[in-house]
Structure formats: structure tokens, C-alpha cells
N, C-alpha and C positions, 0 to 999 in steps of 0.2 A: 712187797714190797711195801704196803698200805698199813700191813703190820708191822713194820718198823718204824714207819712214821709217827703209828697210835693216833688219837683223836685229838692232839692241841694242832693237826694242820691247817691249810688254808683249805681244804677238801671238804673240811666238816665244820664249816661256816657258812653263814649265809646274809643279805642285807637287806635289813630291815628298818622302815623308817618311823620312826617316833616323834614326836612334835617337828617334824618339817626337816630332818637332820635323819643322815642315813649311818647307822651300828652294825656289828657284826654281831651274830648269834650264830651258836654252836646247834648245828642240825641236831635233832631229836634221830631216834634207830631209824625207827621209818622211814626219814626224810633221806638221812645214809646211806639205809640201801637202798632207795630209788635210786640215787647218784651213783651207786657202785653198779645197779644193772642198765644204769641209761650212759653212762659215761665211760668205762673203761671193759677193755672186753681183750679175747684174740683175734685176730682177723686172719683168717688161713686164706681169704680170696688174694691181696695183693701181694704182686710178685715181682713187681719193678718199681721202679723210681720213679717214675712217671704215675704211675697208679698211685700209690703211697700220696702224691703231691695233688690228684684228684680226690681222696678221701681224706684229708686234713683240708684240702679247700670248702669243702662238703660240711664237714663236722664245724667251721667255721661261720660258715653261711649259718648254720644252725644258732649258734652261741647267741646269748644274749639277747634270745626268745620269752626268754623267762626268770627273772632278777632273783625267785626262790631258790635255785641252786645253785649250786657253785659250776665253773663255767670250768674246770679245770678236766682237762680228760686225760688217759692215760689206756695205752694200745697198743698191745704187743705182738707182730709183724712176724711169723718164725720161717717164713719160704720166701722173705726178700732174696729176689736174684739166684734164686733156686741154690745156693749155697752159704745164704748169710741169715740175719736174723735181724730186728731193728726194735726200737722201742722207741714210743713217741706221747711225751708227758706236753 
């Protein structure tokens, strides 16, 4: 999915403050690699809707702590309810 979006999507930018105003700046390769490692993944342990809600709330509680990275998270749950799969973005 990230390959289709390319580098022009909102996951490849961060906020920077210049002269008292916030602007968007494109992430460099190292920052983008860090974002992919920390904000995307396949979660095999989540098997019910309640577990998915708890996981989402845990991610939301962590979000906003670091203004230098994108707050978008993309996770895939292949074992949801034993016969479903879900994508959380």
C-alpha cells in the first residue's frame, strides 16, 4: 500500500517550526525508515474486536509525543475473529 502512495503522501512529512510558524517538511530516508518500523506492521496477537479497540487506544495514547514524526499508523490484523482480516489506518 505504501508503494502505491509514493513519497508524496502525508506519511512522508513532518512539522518544522520556522520563525514561529509550523511548516511541512519531507522526511529524509532515515526518518522515513524509522517511521515505517515504528508505525506499520502486521499484528498477529489481536484476535477480537475488543482487542483491536484496546490496541488502537494504546497507539492513540502514544501518539503526539514526538512532533518530529508523522502520527499516521497503518496496521494489518490477519487473524481477526478467526475468519476475518482488518486494516487499521
